C-alpha positions as CSV (number, residue, x, y, z in Angstrom):
1,M,-8.5,17.8,6.9
2,V,-12.1,17.7,5.4
3,R,-10.7,16.0,2.2
4,T,-9.1,12.9,4.6
5,R,-12.1,12.9,6.6
6,H,-14.4,12.5,3.0
7,E,-12.2,10.2,1.7
8,R,-12.2,8.0,5.2
9,S,-15.8,7.9,5.2
10,R,-15.9,6.8,1.8
11,T,-13.8,4.0,2.4
12,R,-15.6,2.5,4.9
13,Y,-18.6,2.7,2.9
14,Q,-17.1,1.0,-0.4
15,L,-15.6,-1.9,2.1
16,A,-19.1,-2.2,3.6
17,A,-20.8,-3.1,0.2
18,M,-17.9,-5.6,-0.9
19,T,-19.0,-9.0,-0.9
20,D,-18.0,-11.1,1.4
21,R,-15.4,-13.1,-1.0
22,E,-14.0,-9.1,-2.3
23,L,-13.2,-8.8,1.5
24,Q,-11.8,-12.1,2.2
25,D,-9.3,-11.7,-0.5
26,C,-8.6,-8.7,0.8
27,G,-7.6,-9.9,4.5
28,M,-10.7,-8.5,6.3
29,S,-14.0,-9.9,8.3
30,R,-17.3,-8.8,7.8
31,S,-17.7,-7.9,11.4
32,E,-14.2,-5.2,11.1
33,I,-16.0,-3.5,8.2
34,A,-19.2,-3.4,11.0
35,Y,-16.6,-2.3,13.4
36,E,-15.5,0.4,11.4
37,L,-18.6,1.3,10.4
38,Q,-19.6,2.2,14.5
39,K,-17.0,4.3,15.3
40,P,-17.6,7.8,15.7
41,R,-17.2,10.3,13.3
42,R,-14.5,13.0,14.7
43,R,-15.2,16.5,14.8
44,V,-12.9,19.1,13.9
């Protein structure tokens, strides 16, 4: 479970580091990434 949380966190920040063009290629927008980054972290 800890590994899954760490992996999800890392993925969020990798997405945040992508350029707008890279996000567009993935079918995502900057606002979707911002929304994900603002979600509270779940505690186990």
